[in-house]
Rosetta silent file (secondary structure, phi, psi, omega in degrees, C-alpha in Angstrom):
SEQUENCE: MKKSAFLIPLAILVGATALSSVFIVDERERALVLQFGQVKAVKAEPGLAFKVPLIQEVVKYDDRILSRDIDPLEVTPSDDRRLVVDAFARYRIADVVQFRQAVGVGGIRAAEDRLDSVLRANTREVLGSVSSNDILSSDRAALMMRIRNAAAEEAQGLGLEIVDVRLKRTDLPEQNLEATFARMRAEREREAADEIARGDEAAQRIRAQSDRTVVELVSDARRESEIIRGQADAQRNRVFAEAFGADEEFFEFYRSLNAYKEALGKGKASMVLSPDSEFFEYLRQADRPAAAPAPAQAPTSN
SCORE:     score description
SCORE:     0.000 S_00000001
   1 L     0.000  -44.499  179.560  204.316  218.912  122.189 S_00000001
   2 H   -66.814  -34.192 -179.150  205.776  219.599  118.787 S_00000001
   3 H   -68.964  -42.703  179.105  208.003  216.531  119.090 S_00000001
   4 H   -66.346  -35.658  177.543  205.116  214.223  119.906 S_00000001
   5 H   -65.186  -25.279  178.802  203.104  215.651  117.042 S_00000001
   6 H   -85.055  -36.333 -175.549  205.922  214.678  114.733 S_00000001
   7 H   -73.446  -34.172 -177.596  206.549  211.193  116.180 S_00000001
   8 H   -63.735  -48.726  176.421  202.956  209.978  116.038 S_00000001
   9 H   -62.616  -34.968  179.434  202.597  210.298  112.227 S_00000001
  10 H   -64.760  -41.278  179.378  206.069  208.844  111.837 S_00000001
  11 H   -65.610  -40.124  178.004  205.097  205.822  113.958 S_00000001
  12 H   -63.455  -40.953  179.563  201.925  205.366  111.978 S_00000001
  13 H   -65.270  -43.383  179.098  203.873  205.521  108.727 S_00000001
  14 H   -64.085  -41.768  179.171  206.456  203.036  109.965 S_00000001
  15 H   -64.120  -41.797  178.886  203.707  200.662  111.169 S_00000001
  16 H   -65.738  -37.612  178.612  201.860  200.895  107.880 S_00000001
  17 H   -65.692  -41.445  179.193  205.091  200.268  106.023 S_00000001
  18 H   -64.740  -41.185  179.578  205.868  197.256  108.195 S_00000001
  19 H   -66.446  -35.795 -179.283  202.362  195.846  107.678 S_00000001
  20 H   -72.656  -13.997  178.354  202.570  196.336  103.932 S_00000001
  21 L   -89.549   -4.348 -179.266  205.739  194.267  103.846 S_00000001
  22 E  -111.887  136.485  174.195  204.006  191.242  105.336 S_00000001
  23 E  -142.117  162.118 -176.004  201.561  189.036  103.485 S_00000001
  24 E  -112.326  131.904  176.761  199.940  185.645  104.106 S_00000001
  25 E  -103.082  118.302  178.465  200.144  182.702  101.750 S_00000001
  26 L   -76.737  155.089  179.974  197.129  180.359  102.013 S_00000001
  27 L   -67.684  -15.334  178.908  197.613  176.597  101.645 S_00000001
  28 L   -96.760    8.722 -174.615  195.372  176.697   98.567 S_00000001
  29 E  -131.635  163.380  166.388  197.452  179.378   96.836 S_00000001
  30 E  -126.618  144.897 -175.137  200.833  180.185   95.391 S_00000001
  31 E  -122.159  142.801  174.162  202.233  183.700   95.469 S_00000001
  32 E  -113.285  132.915  174.665  204.609  185.590   93.196 S_00000001
  33 E   -98.075  116.099 -176.233  206.622  188.520   94.460 S_00000001
  34 E  -109.954  141.294  174.638  207.013  191.024   91.597 S_00000001
  35 E  -129.904  110.057 -176.355  209.306  193.989   91.388 S_00000001
  36 L    55.825   39.448  176.568  208.571  196.348   88.509 S_00000001
  37 L    86.031   -8.327  179.689  206.816  193.460   86.716 S_00000001
  38 E   -98.054  141.171 -179.992  209.693  191.020   87.139 S_00000001
  39 E   -76.079  122.601  179.613  209.344  187.867   89.248 S_00000001
  40 E  -106.051  -28.173 -178.942  211.613  188.061   92.285 S_00000001
  41 E  -158.899  154.727  176.475  210.334  185.175   94.417 S_00000001
  42 E  -120.413  124.531 -179.555  207.857  182.348   94.489 S_00000001
  43 E  -110.145  103.946 -178.986  206.056  181.592   97.737 S_00000001
  44 L  -104.289  -22.063 -179.148  204.583  178.098   97.675 S_00000001
  45 L   -83.401  136.941  178.470  204.653  177.277  101.395 S_00000001
  46 L   -70.883  149.485  179.161  201.675  178.482  103.461 S_00000001
  47 E   131.998 -162.973 -179.799  202.277  181.048  106.196 S_00000001
  48 E   -83.694  144.212  176.432  203.741  184.558  106.569 S_00000001
  49 E  -142.596  165.178 -174.133  206.055  186.004  103.943 S_00000001
  50 E  -127.906  153.788  175.959  207.737  189.356  103.381 S_00000001
  51 L  -145.915  166.616  178.528  208.307  191.750  100.555 S_00000001
  52 L   -80.779  120.048 -178.168  209.815  195.163  100.067 S_00000001
  53 L   -66.149  148.098  177.131  207.037  197.690  100.592 S_00000001
  54 L    70.609  -24.882 -178.872  206.129  200.108   97.825 S_00000001
  55 L   -99.555  -40.881 -177.211  208.597  198.497   95.461 S_00000001
  56 E  -106.017  152.048  176.775  207.407  194.931   95.337 S_00000001
  57 E  -131.227  160.962 -176.910  203.906  193.567   94.883 S_00000001
  58 E  -119.016  131.616  175.979  202.335  190.165   95.436 S_00000001
  59 E  -120.670  127.013 -177.469  200.188  188.242   92.953 S_00000001
  60 E  -108.980  143.124  178.479  198.407  185.107   94.149 S_00000001
  61 E  -128.729  147.546  179.987  197.166  182.185   92.034 S_00000001
  62 E   -70.621  130.530 -179.215  194.923  179.271   92.965 S_00000001
  63 L   -98.846    3.787 -179.463  196.891  176.076   93.476 S_00000001
  64 L   -85.811  168.869  174.772  193.819  173.745   93.406 S_00000001
  65 L   -76.369  125.410 -175.375  192.503  171.684   90.495 S_00000001
  66 E  -106.898  160.446 -179.506  190.161  173.922   88.530 S_00000001
  67 E  -116.955  142.927  178.862  187.324  173.103   86.152 S_00000001
  68 E  -138.246  117.578  175.624  186.649  174.631   82.765 S_00000001
  69 E   -86.064  132.504  178.913  183.515  173.960   80.708 S_00000001
  70 L   -93.782  136.283  177.293  183.968  174.205   76.969 S_00000001
  71 L   -60.852  142.518  179.359  181.181  175.768   74.944 S_00000001
  72 L   -53.080  136.257  179.941  179.353  173.190   72.777 S_00000001
  73 E  -134.142  150.795  178.432  181.057  172.793   69.415 S_00000001
  74 E   -91.174  134.497  176.345  180.207  170.946   66.225 S_00000001
  75 E  -124.034  154.523  179.094  182.575  168.277   64.994 S_00000001
  76 L  -119.786  101.291  178.556  182.522  166.298   61.757 S_00000001
  77 L   -64.504  178.982 -175.890  183.657  162.674   62.191 S_00000001
  78 L   -66.876  -21.571  178.911  185.152  160.664   59.360 S_00000001
  79 L   -92.821   13.212  175.914  181.695  159.447   58.251 S_00000001
  80 L    60.656   26.983  175.832  180.485  163.069   57.762 S_00000001
  81 L  -102.031  100.951 -171.460  177.830  162.697   60.423 S_00000001
  82 L   -67.351  141.239 -179.771  177.974  166.007   62.272 S_00000001
  83 E  -132.969  150.499  174.072  177.776  165.943   66.070 S_00000001
  84 E  -103.601  121.431 -174.384  177.486  168.566   68.803 S_00000001
  85 E  -114.441  132.625  176.406  179.990  167.863   71.579 S_00000001
  86 E  -118.159  120.131 -174.225  179.888  169.348   75.075 S_00000001
  87 E  -132.849  167.668  173.803  183.077  168.802   77.105 S_00000001
  88 E  -145.991  161.008 -177.754  184.890  170.012   80.195 S_00000001
  89 E  -131.953  151.120  172.545  188.455  169.887   81.473 S_00000001
  90 E  -112.246  128.638 -176.589  190.187  169.671   84.840 S_00000001
  91 E  -147.159  167.734  175.271  193.462  171.589   85.089 S_00000001
  92 E  -147.705  159.353  177.858  195.815  173.257   87.550 S_00000001
  93 E   -83.262  108.698 -176.246  198.589  175.861   87.434 S_00000001
  94 L   -86.237  -36.556 -177.840  201.739  173.761   87.493 S_00000001
  95 L  -130.742  103.131 -175.251  204.345  176.528   86.985 S_00000001
  96 H   -69.100  -30.559  179.949  203.274  179.938   88.289 S_00000001
  97 H   -68.053  -49.436  178.599  206.318  181.696   86.837 S_00000001
  98 H   -64.388  -36.614  178.197  205.715  180.379   83.331 S_00000001
  99 H   -61.920  -44.433  178.391  202.007  181.038   83.770 S_00000001
 100 H   -62.911  -41.595 -179.540  202.706  184.689   84.651 S_00000001
 101 H   -68.933  -30.997 -176.818  205.014  185.110   81.713 S_00000001
 102 H   -79.391  -40.891 -174.048  202.507  183.488   79.306 S_00000001
 103 H  -104.349  -15.923  179.405  199.327  185.322   80.297 S_00000001
 104 H    64.044 -139.795 -175.664  200.740  188.513   81.862 S_00000001
 105 H   -78.770   -6.302 -179.397  198.281  190.672   83.736 S_00000001
 106 H   -66.339  -26.134  175.176  195.340  188.887   82.129 S_00000001
 107 H    67.674 -151.125 -172.522  195.506  186.252   84.821 S_00000001
 108 H   -66.702  -31.336  179.625  193.273  183.224   84.962 S_00000001
 109 H   -65.330  -45.294  178.387  190.647  184.630   82.582 S_00000001
 110 H   -63.979  -37.555 -179.896  193.174  185.090   79.779 S_00000001
 111 H   -65.654  -41.260 -179.328  194.575  181.605   80.484 S_00000001
 112 H   -67.717  -35.064  176.216  191.150  179.992   80.276 S_00000001
 113 H   -62.080  -44.412  179.165  190.421  181.714   76.968 S_00000001
 114 H   -69.833  -34.645  177.240  193.620  180.315   75.506 S_00000001
 115 H   -65.580  -37.798  176.470  192.923  176.930   77.108 S_00000001
 116 H   -58.294  -44.232 -179.778  189.492  176.877   75.431 S_00000001
 117 H   -62.042  -42.008  179.357  191.134  177.365   72.045 S_00000001
 118 H   -63.796  -46.248 -177.643  193.577  174.526   72.704 S_00000001
 119 H   -66.934  -42.381 -179.349  190.828  172.125   73.862 S_00000001
 120 H   -63.899  -43.056 -179.043  188.453  172.954   71.023 S_00000001
 121 H   -63.949  -45.308 -178.842  191.166  172.505   68.390 S_00000001
 122 H   -71.367  -32.700  176.563  192.317  169.154   69.769 S_00000001
 123 H   -64.174  -46.116  177.856  188.747  167.926   70.248 S_00000001
 124 H   -62.004  -40.104 -176.759  187.938  168.648   66.594 S_00000001
 125 H   -68.055  -45.906 -177.435  191.164  167.023   65.431 S_00000001
 126 H   -69.963  -48.550 -177.895  190.795  163.824   67.450 S_00000001
 127 H   -70.758  -23.489  177.539  187.040  163.318   66.913 S_00000001
 128 L   -75.865  -12.364 -178.897  187.366  164.172   63.239 S_00000001
 129 L   -93.610   -2.482 -179.375  189.716  161.237   62.706 S_00000001
 130 L  -126.009  171.619  178.604  187.204  158.575   63.832 S_00000001
 131 L   -83.887  164.254  178.877  183.627  157.631   62.951 S_00000001
 132 H   -65.876  -31.205  177.740  180.560  158.752   64.856 S_00000001
 133 H   -64.189  -36.650  177.008  179.974  155.164   66.003 S_00000001
 134 H   -66.350  -36.897  179.626  183.376  155.189   67.717 S_00000001
 135 H   -67.044  -37.300 -176.586  182.480  158.445   69.476 S_00000001
 136 H   -87.977   -3.625 -177.767  179.173  157.056   70.716 S_00000001
 137 L   -96.943 -172.455  179.330  180.607  153.677   71.751 S_00000001
 138 L   -70.572   -8.820  178.862  182.701  152.599   74.706 S_00000001
 139 L   -74.360   -5.697 -177.424  185.830  153.688   72.786 S_00000001
 140 H   -65.024  -24.013  177.179  185.136  157.310   73.746 S_00000001
 141 H   -62.714  -42.276  177.202  187.247  156.841   76.909 S_00000001
 142 H   -66.942  -35.228  177.978  190.314  156.285   74.738 S_00000001
 143 H   -65.899  -40.928  178.348  189.344  159.291   72.612 S_00000001
 144 H   -63.731  -35.559  177.350  189.117  161.519   75.703 S_00000001
 145 H   -66.596  -38.156  176.873  192.591  160.347   76.733 S_00000001
 146 H   -64.207  -41.080  178.257  193.922  161.285   73.290 S_00000001
 147 H   -63.316  -43.675 -179.747  192.381  164.750   73.591 S_00000001
 148 H   -62.210  -44.883 -178.613  193.896  165.198   77.059 S_00000001
 149 H   -65.048  -41.087 -179.996  197.382  164.135   75.950 S_00000001
 150 H   -67.374  -41.491 -179.570  197.317  166.382   72.882 S_00000001
 151 H   -70.888  -29.962 -178.190  196.024  169.380   74.850 S_00000001
 152 H   -64.956  -36.533 -179.994  198.513  168.784   77.697 S_00000001
 153 H   -63.608  -41.591 -179.814  201.482  169.303   75.383 S_00000001
 154 H   -75.735  -31.640 -178.678  200.213  172.709   74.274 S_00000001
 155 H   -71.247  -20.225  178.145  199.062  173.672   77.768 S_00000001
 156 H   -61.799  -32.204  177.218  202.594  173.243   79.112 S_00000001
 157 H   -65.931  -19.172  177.001  203.551  176.434   77.323 S_00000001
 158 H   -95.457    0.130 -177.415  200.984  178.238   79.495 S_00000001
 159 L    79.055   17.722 -177.475  202.319  176.709   82.706 S_00000001
 160 E  -107.023  152.616  174.133  199.158  174.580   83.002 S_00000001
 161 E  -118.344  119.152  177.946  198.719  170.875   83.647 S_00000001
 162 E   -82.427  113.972 -178.553  195.681  169.202   82.052 S_00000001
 163 E   -82.339  -43.081 -176.069  194.457  166.640   84.578 S_00000001
 164 E  -161.185  153.396  174.376  191.466  165.253   82.672 S_00000001
 165 E  -133.323  131.296 -178.143  189.141  165.902   79.730 S_00000001
 166 E  -130.954  143.440  173.415  185.601  164.532   79.602 S_00000001
 167 E   -95.035  112.915 -178.603  182.827  164.525   77.011 S_00000001
 168 E   -79.980  -39.436 -172.634  179.585  165.347   78.826 S_00000001
 169 E  -148.745  139.856  177.559  177.176  165.177   75.924 S_00000001
 170 E  -134.741  106.061 -175.918  177.285  164.069   72.294 S_00000001
 171 E  -128.485  169.184  172.861  174.184  164.930   70.256 S_00000001
 172 L   -83.879  151.608  174.380  173.136  165.617   66.713 S_00000001
 173 L   -61.221  152.939 -177.063  172.646  169.206   65.568 S_00000001
 174 H   -57.441  -39.677 -177.171  169.070  170.474   65.806 S_00000001
 175 H   -70.735  -17.067 -179.863  168.690  170.730   62.036 S_00000001
 176 H   -99.825   -9.609 -175.308  169.686  167.086   61.628 S_00000001
 177 H   -63.293  -46.791 -176.232  167.565  165.604   64.396 S_00000001
 178 H   -63.673  -42.915  178.945  164.314  165.401   62.404 S_00000001
 179 H   -64.723  -38.684  178.732  166.018  163.815   59.396 S_00000001
 180 H   -66.703  -42.834  178.280  167.800  161.354   61.659 S_00000001
 181 H   -63.320  -39.334  178.864  164.593  160.466   63.485 S_00000001
 182 H   -63.949  -41.576  177.831  162.818  159.982   60.150 S_00000001
 183 H   -65.539  -38.683  177.916  165.590  157.668   58.965 S_00000001
 184 H   -65.783  -40.720  177.855  165.447  155.741   62.233 S_00000001
 185 H   -63.079  -42.773  179.368  161.674  155.399   61.933 S_00000001
 186 H   -62.144  -40.152  178.926  162.035  154.162   58.346 S_00000001
 187 H   -65.241  -41.894  179.548  164.629  151.592   59.435 S_00000001
 188 H   -67.394  -38.319  177.602  162.424  150.373   62.281 S_00000001
 189 H   -64.954  -38.336  177.537  159.397  150.169   59.976 S_00000001
 190 H   -65.465  -42.512  177.930  161.446  148.170   57.469 S_00000001
 191 H   -63.129  -40.157  178.381  162.602  145.826   60.224 S_00000001
 192 H   -63.811  -41.855  178.409  159.005  145.486   61.427 S_00000001
 193 H   -62.640  -39.695  177.817  157.825  144.704   57.880 S_00000001
 194 H   -64.173  -41.798  179.217  160.544  142.059   57.546 S_00000001
 195 H   -64.604  -41.412  178.651  159.516  140.510   60.856 S_00000001
 196 H   -63.620  -43.024  179.150  155.848  140.507   59.815 S_00000001
 197 H   -62.325  -43.513  178.124  156.720  138.912   56.466 S_00000001
 198 H   -65.158  -36.910  177.004  158.782  136.217   58.180 S_00000001
 199 H   -65.217  -42.768  177.737  155.953  135.664   60.649 S_00000001
 200 H   -62.892  -40.416  179.012  153.397  135.321   57.845 S_00000001
 201 H   -63.302  -43.801  178.575  155.661  132.877   56.038 S_00000001
 202 H   -65.105  -39.066  179.202  156.093  130.804   59.168 S_00000001
 203 H   -63.734  -42.880  178.231  152.338  130.924   59.830 S_00000001
 204 H   -63.875  -39.946  178.661  151.570  129.723   56.300 S_00000001
 205 H   -64.381  -42.750  178.877  154.122  126.949   56.625 S_00000001
 206 H   -67.457  -40.997  179.980  152.648  125.832   59.952 S_00000001
 207 H   -63.805  -42.295  178.420  149.098  126.112   58.611 S_00000001
 208 H   -63.466  -40.638  179.015  149.978  124.020   55.547 S_00000001
 209 H   -65.022  -40.837  179.105  151.640  121.424   57.741 S_00000001
 210 H   -66.643  -40.788  176.977  148.607  121.304   60.045 S_00000001
 211 H   -61.020  -41.783  178.533  146.220  120.976   57.066 S_00000001
 212 H   -63.523  -41.498  178.902  148.329  118.133   55.723 S_00000001
 213 H   -63.259  -40.653  178.486  148.324  116.463   59.129 S_00000001
 214 H   -61.627  -46.441 -179.819  144.526  116.810   59.334 S_00000001
 215 H   -60.480  -43.615 -179.320  144.076  115.264   55.887 S_00000001
 216 H   -64.824  -42.349 -179.357  146.391  112.389   56.777 S_00000001
 217 H   -65.123  -44.852  179.431  144.650  111.766   60.108 S_00000001
 218 H   -63.299  -41.091  179.284  141.159  111.886   58.540 S_00000001
 219 H   -63.178  -44.274  178.653  142.286  109.629   55.710 S_00000001
 220 H   -63.884  -40.804  179.797  143.796  107.112   58.136 S_00000001
 221 H   -64.178  -42.928  178.591  140.681  107.255   60.320 S_00000001
 222 H   -64.260  -41.458  179.730  138.402  106.677   57.336 S_00000001
 223 H   -62.329  -43.861  178.883  140.556  103.827   56.092 S_00000001
 224 H   -65.928  -38.777  179.005  140.502  102.198   59.516 S_00000001
 225 H   -65.392  -38.997  177.910  136.739  102.755   59.837 S_00000001
 226 H   -65.454  -38.502  177.572  136.157  101.183   56.429 S_00000001
 227 H   -63.765  -45.996 -179.692  138.290   98.208   57.408 S_00000001
 228 H   -64.196  -42.097  179.582  136.392   97.827   60.696 S_00000001
 229 H   -63.647  -40.436  178.305  133.035   98.270   58.921 S_00000001
 230 H   -64.425  -41.791  177.336  134.030   95.677   56.325 S_00000001
 231 H   -63.716  -38.731  178.641  135.103   93.250   59.011 S_00000001
 232 H   -66.429  -42.705  177.620  131.811   93.855   60.841 S_00000001
 233 H   -61.620  -39.508  179.735  129.802   93.343   57.664 S_00000001
 234 H   -64.864  -42.337  178.697  131.716   90.162   56.985 S_00000001
 235 H   -65.787  -39.758  177.754  131.071   88.905   60.504 S_00000001
 236 H   -62.896  -45.554  179.397  127.387   89.861   60.221 S_00000001
 237 H   -62.660  -35.258  178.726  127.067   88.079   56.888 S_00000001
 238 H   -66.856  -39.857  178.152  128.794   85.063   58.364 S_00000001
 239 H   -64.453  -44.492  177.778  126.353   85.032   61.277 S_00000001
 240 H   -61.380  -41.481 -179.694  123.427   85.378   58.881 S_00000001
 241 H   -63.902  -41.711  177.748  124.846   82.650   56.687 S_00000001
 242 H   -63.497  -42.584  178.971  125.256   80.329   59.645 S_00000001
 243 H   -64.719  -41.224  179.256  121.736   81.174   60.829 S_00000001
 244 H   -63.201  -40.260  179.806  120.335   80.601   57.305 S_00000001
 245 H   -69.682  -31.704 -178.562  122.120   77.315   57.039 S_00000001
 246 H   -74.571  -41.427 -177.174  120.876   76.206   60.471 S_00000001
 247 L  -148.548   94.292 -176.296  117.186   77.075   59.927 S_00000001
 248 H   -65.109  -36.703 -177.891  116.175   78.316   56.496 S_00000001
 249 H   -66.851  -42.038  178.910  112.538   78.796   57.450 S_00000001
 250 H   -64.909  -37.254  178.935  113.387   80.971   60.451 S_00000001
 251 H   -64.762  -43.064  176.995  115.726   83.029   58.317 S_00000001
 252 H   -62.479  -41.729  177.766  113.039   83.660   55.739 S_00000001
 253 H   -60.983  -43.223 -179.306  110.639   84.592   58.526 S_00000001
 254 H   -64.557  -41.261  178.993  113.146   87.048   60.013 S_00000001
 255 H   -66.394  -37.525  179.009  113.790   88.719   56.668 S_00000001
 256 H   -65.392  -42.413  178.046  110.063   89.100   56.049 S_00000001
 257 H   -61.498  -40.366  176.938  109.550   90.781   59.439 S_00000001
 258 H   -64.660  -38.127  177.889  112.346   93.252   58.682 S_00000001
 259 H   -65.340  -42.144  176.536  110.758   94.000   55.323 S_00000001
 260 H   -60.703  -41.875 -178.415  107.382   94.639   57.020 S_00000001
 261 H   -63.110  -44.415 -179.374  109.075   96.930   59.508 S_00000001
 262 H   -69.437  -36.189 -174.703  110.823   98.996   56.835 S_00000001
 263 H   -83.340  -37.732 -171.044  107.763   99.208   54.573 S_00000001
 264 H  -113.273   -7.629 -172.518  104.945   99.725   57.068 S_00000001
 265 L   -84.703  -14.434 -175.253  106.547  101.010   60.230 S_00000001
 266 L  -125.025  140.113  173.506  107.194  104.669   59.193 S_00000001
 267 L    69.452 -163.744 -179.859  104.932  107.400   57.835 S_00000001
 268 L  -121.303   47.386 -178.234  101.609  106.916   56.140 S_00000001
 269 L   -71.794  146.213  178.666  102.755  105.158   53.022 S_00000001
 270 L  -111.410  139.248  179.217  100.204  103.258   50.998 S_00000001
 271 L  -124.286  130.561  178.326  100.970   99.986   49.237 S_00000001
 272 L  -110.160  103.955 -178.124   98.881   98.492   46.470 S_00000001
 273 L  -135.020  158.607  177.131   99.617   94.790   46.260 S_00000001
 274 L   -73.997  140.541  177.977   97.720   91.675   45.344 S_00000001
 275 L   -58.991  -25.471 -179.375   96.433   89.708   48.335 S_00000001
 276 L   -87.048    7.624 -177.372   98.175   86.672   46.879 S_00000001
 277 L   -65.646  146.308  179.832  101.527   88.463   46.837 S_00000001
 278 H   -65.827  -18.380 -178.469  104.444   86.627   48.418 S_00000001
 279 H   -62.187  -32.558 -177.903  105.124   89.764   50.491 S_00000001
 280 H  -100.573   20.725 -176.123  102.143   88.894   52.779 S_00000001
 281 H   -59.931  -48.036 -177.095  102.881   85.206   52.972 S_00000001
 282 H   -73.684  -25.140  174.788  103.732   85.197   56.667 S_00000001
 283 H   -68.708  -39.067  178.909  100.807   87.563   57.472 S_00000001
 284 H   -66.672  -36.996  177.909   98.411   85.072   55.853 S_00000001
 285 H   -65.739  -31.370  179.738   99.948   82.277   57.848 S_00000001
 286 H   -70.733  -28.063 -179.480   99.401   84.260   61.050 S_00000001
 287 H   -80.945  -13.386 -178.040   95.647   84.572   60.226 S_00000001
 288 L   -72.244  139.880  176.636   95.215   80.764   59.767 S_00000001
 289 L   -67.684  148.087 -179.273   93.638   78.918   62.730 S_00000001
 290 L   -70.822  142.282 -178.915   95.953   76.664   64.632 S_00000001
 291 L   -68.680  138.763 -179.980   95.611   72.942   63.834 S_00000001
 292 L   -70.187  144.903 -179.008   93.794   70.887   66.482 S_00000001
 293 L   -69.838  149.165  179.922   95.954   68.487   68.344 S_00000001
 294 L   -67.911  138.761  179.867   95.665   64.850   67.419 S_00000001
 295 L   -65.975  145.037 -179.749   93.515   62.785   69.852 S_00000001
 296 L   -75.303  140.047  178.400   95.399   60.622   72.195 S_00000001
 297 L   -85.098  139.359  179.871   95.173   56.884   71.582 S_00000001
 298 L   -71.611  146.365  178.950   93.932   54.660   74.373 S_00000001
 299 L   -72.073  142.350  179.258   96.383   52.204   75.639 S_00000001
 300 L   -98.091  141.142  179.202   95.869   48.636   74.530 S_00000001
 301 L  -102.105  143.526  179.110   96.018   45.782   76.898 S_00000001
 302 L   -82.195    0.000    0.000   97.607   42.576   75.981 S_00000001
């Protein structure tokens, strides 16, 4: 009984010791075996691994690509136009031994704090060497590559590999937005005024050209109408002249009738003329009785 009471705790102790010497390495992790703070082994392959219980300890680190957002920071490009830049980085732990030696027990949090400092410093340095137009243009891809390459050199000392750096947002500081918007509005208003002035100038030029065209067309039309009217008057006078030459008495009669029509045919005009006036010559002739026909002569017989 006493022997069994002694063996059971011993078996439990041995089992616990055996279990504490075994650990599992996940495929997404890397493990360091430490003995009194010194690295004794690196376990990169997934599966079961062993360590000396009570003396050695295991520290695991994520072997996947990790993401780190950088707090927004203000940069001053070469044209002194301040910008607020929001960026993020993709990184992974490339050398777990160097990483452990660089950050110690602080682990991933301490590494990310130091990585933030590296990224912020290189972002300010690279973006400060170019103009704001370059940052806002398609050239920003090359700028992000420069930031990544510069940060990668410093991150190697931490055992980290910088996979990528991206600029998520590039804005103006809040205190500069209103002034920038006012300047943009003023520029657009100036452009609008220039467009309106050019439009007015073009409208005046077109209006002057149209007025000139109207004057020319009216002048040509009047000239042609005067020519046609002159030709018609000439033809009318020629007809009258021919008619006058053919029968002078009929022509005089026709002119008198037209004179009567113009003088007496409209309104209630009164005319005071002598009855013997030549104006009523044809009216007096109309009042005369017609002459009797001459009697026919009888035929004479031989």
